[in-house]
C-alpha positions, 0 to 999 in steps of 0.5 A: 556265168563263166564271164561273171567269175571273169569280170569278178576276179578283174575287180578283185586284182585291181581293187575295184569296188562298185560304189552306190551312194543312195537316198530313197531310190528304193523303186529302182535300186534293186534292178541296179544292184541285180545288174551290177552284181551280173559283173562283180560282188564287190559292192558297197551301197551307202544309205544316206539316211533314206526315209523309204523302203530302201533298208528293205531292198538292201536286206535282199542283198546280203552279198553287198557291202553297206554304210547306213546312217540316219538322218539324210545328209547329202550326196558329198558325205555319201560319198566320203563315207563310201570312200573311207569304208572303201579304203577301210576294206582295202579298195584301191579304187571305187566306181560310183554309180547312181541308184536311179537306174540311169547308169548302165552295169555294162559300161562298168568294163569301160571303166575296168579297160581303161583303168590299167594304163591310167591309175591315177587318174579320175575316169568320168563317165562322158554321157551324150547330152544331146540324146533324146530325154535329156532335161534341158536344165541337164545341159545348161548345168552342164555347159556351166560346170564345165566352164568353171571346171576350165577356168579353175583348172585350164582343163576341158572336158565334156562332162563334168557333172556325170556321176559316174566316175572312176576315183583312185581313192589311194591316192586321194588319202588325207584330201580335206573337202568343204562341200556336203551335197551335189557340188561334192562332185564338183570340188572332188574334181578340181581338188584333185587336178590341183593335187596331180590326180587327172581327169580322163573321159570315156564315153557312157550310155544313160538312160533317162526316163520320161519326166513324170516318171523321173525322180530328183532330189537336186533342187535348182535354186538352193544348189546352183546357189551352193555350186554358184558359192563353190566355184567363186570360191575356188576361182579365188583360190586357183587365182591368188594361190594354186596358178602362182604356185605353179609357174613358180614350180614350173620355173624351178622344174627341170628342163623348164627353162628349155621347154618354155623356149622351144615348146611356147616361144619357138613353137612352129604352129604359131606366128611370130605376130601371135607370139609377139602379141601373147608377150605384150598383152602379158606384160600390159596385163601385168602392170595395169593398175587393177591388183588383185585381178591381173592375173584372171584377166589375162586368162579370159582375155588370152582365151577370148583372143586365142593367144598362147596362154603360157606366154600371157601368163609368163609376161603377165609375171612381170609384175612380181613383188620385188619390181612392183615398187617400181611400176607403182613410183613408174604410174605417179610419175607418168601419171602427173601429164593427166593432172595440174602440176600443182596437185601431183603427187611425187613420190620422192618426196613423200617416201614414208607411208604416212607422208604418201597416205597425207597427199592421198587424202588431200587430192584423193580423185585426182591423185587416183587419176594420176596413178590409174592414168599414168600405170595404164600409160606406163602397161601400155608402153610396157607391152609395145615395148614386150612386142617389139622385142619379142617380134624382133627377136623372133625374126632373128631366130625363126625366120622362116616362120609366118610372121 
C-alpha cells in the first residue's frame, strides 16, 4: 500500500494522468484498469463509442475519470478528446496505454523516471519487435513508419508505432491535426517534432496473445492507404516548407555560422574528400533542373551515400530565388551545345515572358533538350567547381586531416 501511495503522489506532483482510449475491449479492459490503479488513481478512460459491455465494465470503477460519446470516431479522435479533457482537469502530461492488455502497468514507472529531465519531450515506449508472438505485419509496419518518420523529421527511432507514450499535453495546446484514426499517432509525432517538442524513447515490455485470442481493430488495406496518403502530405510539407524554414532560421541563429564552420566544415571525424564531395553533390543538386524535387532528392542521395547531410543541404540552397534567373540563363546558354544552332533559344533575344513562350511553343522538344541538357552540364560544372574549391580550402585549413 505504501508503494501505491508513493506512486500516486508522484503522478500528482508531476501532473500526470494515464489515458486509456477504448473501443470494444470489454474482455480485457477490467484487468488493465485494475493493474493501472495499483500504481495511480489518476486514470482517464475515453470510451470511443463502444457497442459491447464496456460501459458496464467502467461502472465497476467509479474512481476513474470517463469521457463517453457515440458513435465510434477512431483512435485519433479518442486521443485528442482525452488530451483536451486532461488539460481541462489540470494535467500537464498523459501516458497513453492500449486497452487490449498488451502494455504492462509496471512500465509506467519507467516513463515517470524519465520525465523529470525530459519535460518537453514525447517519450515513446519502444517494444522488442523480435520477441515471440510479435505479428509479422507489426514489424513491417513499424519499419515502414520509422523510415517515413526519418524522411519527414530527420530523426531516427526504434518504434514510431508504439501506443505506449507520454505526451506533454501542456506544450501541445493550440496544435491542429488532420487525422482521426490510427494514423494520428504518426501525425502527432511529426507535427510535434516540427514544433520543437523533442522525441525520446524508453524500453518497455509488451504482451501479444496467440493469434486466435488477439483482437485488433486495424484494417490493413484501409488503414495503410490512409497512412500512405498522410505520409505523402507530410513529406510535401516537410520539403516545401519545414526544411527551408528551419534552414533560414539556422542561418539567422546566433553563432550559426561559427557552428556551421566548426561542426560541419572543420569536423575532424570526416575526411577532406568526404566534405568536398558533400559540397559538390549539394551544388549539383541545387542547380540540376528538377525544380521542386531538388531538396528531397539531395536528402535521399546524402542518406544513401552517407554524405555529410548538413553540408549537402547547405550547398543545395545555392538555388535561392535571386540566383534562379542566372541558372536558367546559364542552362539555356550551355544547352546550345546540344541542339542545332538555328533552333537554339537565345534568352537575350526574348527577354519578355510572351516571347519566351512563343519560342518554346515553336520547338518544344528541342528547347526542352537545350534547357535540361544545359542545366545538367551546368550542374556538373558547378559541382566539380564546388568540390575543387572546398578540397583546396580544407587542405589549407585542415592540413593534418585524412584525405
